[in-house]
C-alpha positions as CSV (number, residue, x, y, z in Angstrom):
1,M,1.3,8.5,9.9
2,I,2.4,4.8,10.1
3,E,5.4,3.6,8.0
4,H,4.8,0.3,6.2
5,Y,7.2,-1.4,3.8
6,F,5.8,-3.5,0.9
7,T,7.1,-5.0,-2.3
8,C,5.8,-3.8,-5.6
9,P,3.9,-6.6,-7.4
10,H,5.3,-5.3,-10.8
11,C,9.0,-4.7,-10.3
12,W,9.5,-6.4,-6.9
13,E,11.3,-3.3,-5.4
14,E,10.8,-2.8,-1.6
15,Q,9.2,0.5,-0.9
16,L,7.8,2.6,1.9
17,K,4.1,3.6,2.1
18,L,2.8,6.1,4.7
19,V,-0.6,5.0,6.1
20,D,-3.1,7.3,7.7
21,P,-4.1,5.7,11.0
22,S,-7.3,7.8,11.3
23,V,-9.0,5.7,8.6
24,P,-9.6,2.1,9.8
25,E,-10.3,0.6,6.3
26,Q,-8.7,2.0,3.2
27,S,-8.6,1.2,-0.5
28,F,-6.7,3.3,-3.0
29,I,-4.7,3.2,-6.2
30,E,-1.3,4.7,-6.7
31,D,1.5,4.3,-9.2
32,C,4.7,2.6,-8.1
33,E,7.4,5.1,-7.4
34,V,10.0,2.9,-9.2
35,C,8.3,1.4,-12.3
36,C,5.2,3.7,-12.5
37,N,2.7,0.8,-12.9
38,P,-0.6,1.2,-11.0
39,I,-1.0,-0.7,-7.7
40,E,-4.3,-1.2,-5.8
41,F,-3.8,-1.0,-2.0
42,Y,-6.1,-2.4,0.7
43,V,-5.2,-1.5,4.2
44,V,-6.8,-2.1,7.6
45,V,-5.6,-0.2,10.6
46,D,-6.4,-0.7,14.3
47,Y,-5.0,1.2,17.3
48,D,-2.3,2.8,15.2
49,S,-1.1,-0.5,13.8
50,V,-1.4,-2.0,10.4
51,I,-3.5,-5.1,10.7
52,S,-3.8,-6.0,7.1
53,F,-1.9,-4.7,4.0
54,S,-2.1,-5.8,0.4
55,A,-0.6,-4.3,-2.8
56,E,-2.2,-5.9,-5.9
57,V,-1.6,-5.7,-9.6
58,I,-4.3,-3.8,-11.6
59,G,-5.0,-5.4,-15.0
60,Q,-4.7,-3.0,-17.8
């Protein structure tokens, strides 16, 4: 697993996300561990490095 820090787009708290390096392109939704609002993640991994990472607000 790769450790990647990001800022929640809802509460602006810095958090740690563990990224699976065996999947080159990933898209998933998880709730923020601090404020519990949903976040949509887009991740691109290459050679055990995070190439692209975004954490976006999901409109409700």
